[in-house]
N, CA, C and O atoms as a DFTB+ gen file, in Angstrom:
320 C
 N C O
     1  1     -37.656      -9.706       2.465
     2  2     -37.532      -9.056       1.192
     3  2     -36.888      -7.694       1.396
     4  3     -37.277      -6.942       2.289
     5  1     -35.896      -7.381       0.563
     6  2     -35.211      -6.105       0.637
     7  2     -35.339      -5.418      -0.731
     8  3     -35.180      -6.040      -1.781
     9  1     -35.624      -4.158      -0.677
    10  2     -35.680      -3.354      -1.887
    11  2     -34.610      -2.260      -1.765
    12  3     -34.493      -1.605      -0.729
    13  1     -33.844      -2.076      -2.826
    14  2     -32.834      -1.053      -2.779
    15  2     -32.710      -0.366      -4.126
    16  3     -33.094      -0.915      -5.159
    17  1     -32.174       0.828      -4.099
    18  2     -31.969       1.598      -5.326
    19  2     -30.482       1.550      -5.681
    20  3     -29.612       1.692      -4.823
    21  1     -30.228       1.350      -6.941
    22  2     -28.852       1.290      -7.429
    23  2     -28.648       2.360      -8.487
    24  3     -29.578       2.715      -9.211
    25  1     -27.424       2.874      -8.572
    26  2     -27.166       3.813      -9.661
    27  2     -27.134       3.013     -10.962
    28  3     -26.855       1.814     -10.941
    29  1     -27.415       3.658     -12.085
    30  2     -27.495       2.915     -13.359
    31  2     -26.259       2.133     -13.734
    32  3     -26.376       1.050     -14.307
    33  1     -25.071       2.644     -13.430
    34  2     -23.849       1.941     -13.764
    35  2     -23.731       0.632     -12.993
    36  3     -23.356      -0.397     -13.556
    37  1     -24.054       0.674     -11.698
    38  2     -23.989      -0.533     -10.884
    39  2     -25.037      -1.543     -11.339
    40  3     -24.769      -2.741     -11.427
    41  1     -26.201      -1.052     -11.619
    42  2     -27.258      -1.963     -12.090
    43  2     -26.868      -2.641     -13.393
    44  3     -27.131      -3.828     -13.585
    45  1     -26.234      -1.878     -14.295
    46  2     -25.798      -2.473     -15.552
    47  2     -24.683      -3.480     -15.326
    48  3     -24.645      -4.522     -15.979
    49  1     -23.786      -3.180     -14.415
    50  2     -22.708      -4.124     -14.091
    51  2     -23.292      -5.424     -13.530
    52  3     -22.817      -6.513     -13.855
    53  1     -24.310      -5.308     -12.699
    54  2     -24.957      -6.497     -12.115
    55  2     -25.621      -7.295     -13.233
    56  3     -25.487      -8.517     -13.290
    57  1     -26.333      -6.609     -14.118
    58  2     -26.966      -7.292     -15.238
    59  2     -25.962      -8.043     -16.095
    60  3     -26.160      -9.212     -16.425
    61  1     -24.874      -7.352     -16.453
    62  2     -23.841      -7.981     -17.309
    63  2     -23.166      -9.146     -16.611
    64  3     -22.973     -10.202     -17.212
    65  1     -22.810      -8.968     -15.365
    66  2     -22.122     -10.015     -14.625
    67  2     -23.026     -11.230     -14.431
    68  3     -22.569     -12.364     -14.578
    69  1     -24.276     -11.017     -14.108
    70  2     -25.194     -12.130     -13.906
    71  2     -25.383     -12.927     -15.209
    72  3     -25.470     -14.154     -15.182
    73  1     -25.445     -12.228     -16.332
    74  2     -25.565     -12.905     -17.624
    75  2     -24.297     -13.700     -17.932
    76  3     -24.369     -14.847     -18.375
    77  1     -23.138     -13.088     -17.696
    78  2     -21.867     -13.768     -17.964
    79  2     -21.680     -15.013     -17.137
    80  3     -21.131     -16.010     -17.605
    81  1     -22.139     -14.952     -15.904
    82  2     -21.965     -16.101     -14.986
    83  2     -23.111     -17.093     -15.048
    84  3     -23.040     -18.168     -14.452
    85  1     -24.168     -16.738     -15.766
    86  2     -25.328     -17.632     -15.875
    87  2     -26.120     -17.698     -14.562
    88  3     -26.705     -18.730     -14.235
    89  1     -26.132     -16.605     -13.827
    90  2     -26.859     -16.561     -12.586
    91  2     -27.978     -15.538     -12.689
    92  3     -27.928     -14.632     -13.522
    93  1     -28.970     -15.684     -11.854
    94  2     -29.984     -14.650     -11.766
    95  2     -29.349     -13.472     -11.010
    96  3     -28.372     -13.636     -10.278
    97  1     -29.931     -12.285     -11.209
    98  2     -29.426     -11.118     -10.493
    99  2     -29.538     -11.332      -8.993
   100  3     -28.637     -10.953      -8.244
   101  1     -30.626     -11.931      -8.549
   102  2     -30.821     -12.178      -7.136
   103  2     -29.746     -13.107      -6.564
   104  3     -29.229     -12.882      -5.470
   105  1     -29.424     -14.147      -7.322
   106  2     -28.408     -15.090      -6.858
   107  2     -27.036     -14.430      -6.794
   108  3     -26.284     -14.642      -5.843
   109  1     -26.711     -13.631      -7.806
   110  2     -25.437     -12.918      -7.814
   111  2     -25.346     -11.980      -6.600
   112  3     -24.310     -11.924      -5.938
   113  1     -26.400     -11.265      -6.316
   114  2     -26.395     -10.341      -5.206
   115  2     -26.313     -11.099      -3.881
   116  3     -25.581     -10.683      -2.983
   117  1     -27.044     -12.194      -3.743
   118  2     -26.955     -13.003      -2.518
   119  2     -25.542     -13.511      -2.293
   120  3     -25.016     -13.423      -1.183
   121  1     -24.919     -14.046      -3.352
   122  2     -23.551     -14.556      -3.230
   123  2     -22.583     -13.420      -2.879
   124  3     -21.672     -13.605      -2.072
   125  1     -22.779     -12.274      -3.473
   126  2     -21.906     -11.138      -3.212
   127  2     -22.011     -10.680      -1.763
   128  3     -20.995     -10.407      -1.124
   129  1     -23.190     -10.597      -1.259
   130  2     -23.431     -10.189       0.126
   131  2     -22.833     -11.204       1.079
   132  3     -22.177     -10.830       2.051
   133  1     -23.047     -12.468       0.818
   134  2     -22.479     -13.542       1.653
   135  2     -20.964     -13.456       1.700
   136  3     -20.361     -13.577       2.766
   137  1     -20.347     -13.245       0.539
   138  2     -18.893     -13.137       0.441
   139  2     -18.385     -11.927       1.235
   140  3     -17.394     -12.018       1.960
   141  1     -19.068     -10.818       1.085
   142  2     -18.692      -9.588       1.808
   143  2     -18.770      -9.783       3.306
   144  3     -17.859      -9.401       4.040
   145  1     -19.854     -10.377       3.754
   146  2     -20.037     -10.603       5.209
   147  2     -19.011     -11.598       5.739
   148  3     -18.513     -11.430       6.853
   149  1     -18.689     -12.619       4.973
   150  2     -17.715     -13.592       5.455
   151  2     -16.318     -12.967       5.570
   152  3     -15.530     -13.373       6.423
   153  1     -16.015     -12.003       4.735
   154  2     -14.719     -11.298       4.842
   155  2     -14.681     -10.377       6.037
   156  3     -13.608     -10.137       6.591
   157  1     -15.803      -9.860       6.445
   158  2     -15.844      -9.004       7.631
   159  2     -15.511      -9.774       8.889
   160  3     -14.954      -9.213       9.833
   161  1     -15.850     -11.064       8.915
   162  2     -15.631     -11.901      10.093
   163  2     -14.166     -12.307      10.251
   164  3     -13.737     -12.662      11.349
   165  1     -13.397     -12.258       9.161
   166  2     -12.020     -12.698       9.187
   167  2     -11.089     -11.512       9.485
   168  3     -11.264     -10.425       8.933
   169  1     -10.109     -11.728      10.352
   170  2      -9.167     -10.647      10.612
   171  2      -8.264     -10.424       9.388
   172  3      -7.932     -11.376       8.682
   173  1      -7.874      -9.190       9.142
   174  2      -6.957      -8.918       8.043
   175  2      -5.513      -9.121       8.521
   176  3      -5.274      -9.426       9.689
   177  1      -4.572      -8.951       7.615
   178  2      -3.176      -9.211       7.925
   179  2      -2.672      -8.292       9.047
   180  3      -1.896      -8.729       9.896
   181  1      -3.093      -7.061       9.057
   182  2      -2.685      -6.131      10.095
   183  2      -3.144      -6.599      11.466
   184  3      -2.370      -6.602      12.423
   185  1      -4.411      -6.995      11.553
   186  2      -4.939      -7.451      12.840
   187  2      -4.230      -8.691      13.346
   188  3      -4.013      -8.841      14.548
   189  1      -3.869      -9.579      12.434
   190  2      -3.202     -10.826      12.845
   191  2      -1.795     -10.548      13.375
   192  3      -1.390     -11.146      14.371
   193  1      -1.046      -9.658      12.733
   194  2       0.321      -9.454      13.136
   195  2       0.651      -8.126      13.767
   196  3       1.826      -7.775      13.869
   197  1      -0.356      -7.367      14.200
   198  2      -0.086      -6.020      14.681
   199  2       0.856      -5.969      15.883
   200  3       1.539      -4.965      16.086
   201  1       0.902      -7.021      16.672
   202  2       1.829      -7.020      17.814
   203  2       3.249      -7.338      17.386
   204  3       4.167      -7.253      18.202
   205  1       3.455      -7.703      16.126
   206  2       4.792      -8.044      15.631
   207  2       5.379      -6.983      14.709
   208  3       6.601      -6.888      14.603
   209  1       4.566      -6.195      14.048
   210  2       5.038      -5.268      13.032
   211  2       5.805      -4.116      13.627
   212  3       5.364      -3.484      14.587
   213  1       6.964      -3.848      13.046
   214  2       7.723      -2.668      13.316
   215  2       8.439      -2.593      14.656
   216  3       8.727      -1.488      15.116
   217  1       8.733      -3.690      15.292
   218  2       9.376      -3.571      16.598
   219  2      10.658      -4.378      16.749
   220  3      11.102      -4.571      17.881
   221  1      11.274      -4.857      15.682
   222  2      12.412      -5.722      15.894
   223  2      13.744      -5.003      16.009
   224  3      14.217      -4.815      17.130
   225  1      14.358      -4.602      14.954
   226  2      15.700      -4.038      15.070
   227  2      15.722      -2.679      15.784
   228  3      16.712      -2.330      16.426
   229  1      14.654      -1.935      15.673
   230  2      14.633      -0.617      16.321
   231  2      14.258      -0.685      17.785
   232  3      14.659       0.183      18.561
   233  1      13.511      -1.677      18.180
   234  2      13.003      -1.774      19.521
   235  2      11.735      -0.967      19.742
   236  3      11.101      -1.075      20.791
   237  1      11.366      -0.163      18.762
   238  2      10.136       0.637      18.881
   239  2       8.940      -0.180      18.380
   240  3       9.042      -0.919      17.401
   241  1       7.832      -0.035      19.056
   242  2       6.657      -0.794      18.634
   243  2       5.642       0.064      17.889
   244  3       4.519      -0.378      17.648
   245  1       6.027       1.299      17.519
   246  2       5.072       2.150      16.832
   247  2       5.479       2.492      15.413
   248  3       4.913       3.416      14.829
   249  1       6.428       1.792      14.839
   250  2       6.942       2.121      13.506
   251  2       5.877       1.994      12.440
   252  3       5.839       2.810      11.519
   253  1       5.018       1.007      12.531
   254  2       4.003       0.829      11.517
   255  2       2.855       1.835      11.671
   256  3       2.415       2.435      10.690
   257  1       2.386       2.012      12.872
   258  2       1.235       2.863      13.085
   259  2       1.567       4.346      12.993
   260  3       0.718       5.138      12.582
   261  1       2.787       4.742      13.368
   262  2       3.163       6.161      13.372
   263  2       4.210       6.473      12.314
   264  3       4.987       7.411      12.496
   265  1       4.262       5.733      11.227
   266  2       5.308       5.863      10.245
   267  2       5.391       7.254       9.641
   268  3       6.487       7.782       9.457
   269  1       4.235       7.864       9.327
   270  2       4.250       9.176       8.710
   271  2       4.868      10.221       9.642
   272  3       5.705      11.020       9.224
   273  1       4.453      10.206      10.882
   274  2       4.982      11.152      11.869
   275  2       6.470      10.936      12.095
   276  3       7.226      11.899      12.221
   277  1       6.893       9.685      12.148
   278  2       8.310       9.417      12.362
   279  2       9.172       9.870      11.180
   280  3      10.279      10.375      11.370
   281  1       8.656       9.686       9.957
   282  2       9.370      10.143       8.766
   283  2       9.488      11.651       8.760
   284  3      10.547      12.198       8.452
   285  1       8.386      12.333       9.103
   286  2       8.418      13.799       9.159
   287  2       9.463      14.276      10.162
   288  3      10.168      15.247       9.884
   289  1       9.584      13.633      11.305
   290  2      10.537      14.021      12.303
   291  2      11.971      13.822      11.805
   292  3      12.839      14.653      12.071
   293  1      12.220      12.733      11.089
   294  2      13.564      12.462      10.579
   295  2      13.949      13.473       9.512
   296  3      15.084      13.949       9.491
   297  1      13.019      13.804       8.629
   298  2      13.295      14.774       7.557
   299  2      13.571      16.123       8.202
   300  3      14.514      16.810       7.812
   301  1      12.768      16.511       9.177
   302  2      12.924      17.781       9.852
   303  2      14.261      17.833      10.542
   304  3      14.922      18.871      10.504
   305  1      14.700      16.729      11.190
   306  2      15.975      16.679      11.885
   307  2      17.145      16.818      10.929
   308  3      18.148      17.442      11.278
   309  1      17.044      16.254       9.734
   310  2      18.099      16.356       8.718
   311  2      18.241      17.772       8.193
   312  3      19.343      18.214       7.870
   313  1      17.126      18.482       8.106
   314  2      17.121      19.830       7.565
   315  2      17.709      20.836       8.571
   316  3      18.224      21.890       8.196
   317  1      17.615      20.487       9.813
   318  2      18.113      21.445      10.855
   319  2      19.538      21.277      11.158
   320  3      20.080      21.999      11.996
């Protein structure tokens, strides 16, 4: 058994959603937690392709992860 406190807006959203779906609040919360946990177990798109992103025509393998720093350097170089 778990007891938790919710802010009033979230509690109202749960009440409304459970009524709209014809589920008990407990069932809605159980399904929501199961869905959240199942998504944690799956790799996201970045994790799946991180060894491929940003390294083709340039030959650099840090274009995706260091994009902000690289853009700053290019802008700074153009200004000088």
